[in-house]
Steps between C-alpha positions, in 0.01 A plus 500: 500500500511805711728308751786486252509880443498572873772249566713624213480851641574363849826345379612827329424701809679264743805519270495879520485541123326750285275377224765588236781332695293186564421486119873530420574218750256272338604588142157653397378834367558836667273444797298244689199741544266324265549162655449639862178672375374174350507635144756239389541128598836409658703354203647152535850635477437724803370202700822327415713790600320544834579128568852518376613820676273509807384126545132615467270197479268556193216334690526762771512768241165384358340471841498108486756437781606662829851392448668810360854384450651197316839371542703258279379185682129612466522594129317233287695351219270220391373469142186702417388248229497123508334264244347155554431200297158333421503325837552817698874424580739780466721504181870563494525771236805515284649835424745491204774754447280665228194500726700652785525834308119547536459338847537806720262702285230227514550398860132546583351381164347152555439461122869557424600240738248247373670513156836390652587115495432319827526165649494318840763278668353215711776508766461598858759766473276695271180498709348750748651808341504704185778402249609654177763427233740762355753467228840631582648775271859617512799383691474712830432174713763269348625249592186404680249602219566524134314692233204300360458278808169496683469556869196388700408745787278513792311834581595675815222679683708758690848581620476280808547200267818634352799253549864613490695338226213396274449623144182699417310625204430865569216662302496878493289747301718466195718185527541149615836422667647191637737579796600434863358763744684677763300708739644826625469526876297789639361595159226417245774412240647185358788408283446254214813292458612305198716193521709609197752746650492711185160640590481763780225482765175683433353723778124499524218611741289209629199702393595459139474132505159364377559122525767276656556140395748272670702277260437138594641303210604523136442330175819461279546365158880510511564214736826390331635849507417522874665168579811623299499820703477300828796284383715806424409648837612180674822492296572857586445437873729197490777694329457771762532253787803341322687835472424574865645158599815566284549829687471342842764238398740761361471708822559202721 
């Protein structure tokens, strides 16, 4: 336990900050003196801020690793809790829109996850990884995803697995978001992008993301509506091409 206090003090001194300035930087009390003297444990919020602002590896802070800094590609985003069926195979837990409200606050509670409905899919595409189902809420990802639909997602272990152009379920300390992810070059920040142009991008620190799930497929119960939408899109494209052809004829 002593190692964490020494390393905490080391960080402050290398930053050239006073105990009061460091406390203000981390959003705690008036001073960090009690932490450095070992009178107070380092709060979880402080560990988070050290990772977010200075890329400090929590395992290094607690003396369990010699790797001091973590960068986006090294930050783990895999789920902390999984459930299994009676045969020992991993379940695909389903998170409804209602359950999503409590998901971030119960992210480490195995009993909470065991109460959620779960099933397995006997297809090769759903093997050798962790999968989870989330119910879409809202219209920010229309036209690809509609409110009420279910998306089946694969867990990502870290940022090395991030693919450009894919949609992701992003779990933070207080929310679950379905977005595309745009990394900001040379920084620890990302932009979360909606498909619906009415929604502006959300800027976020990588350290604020607790879990990351890649959207692999979806379940929809409005197939007729989707087919109608496809037909309308095709008609619109055909009309656009016809107009362009008419313009070319007129110009010639």
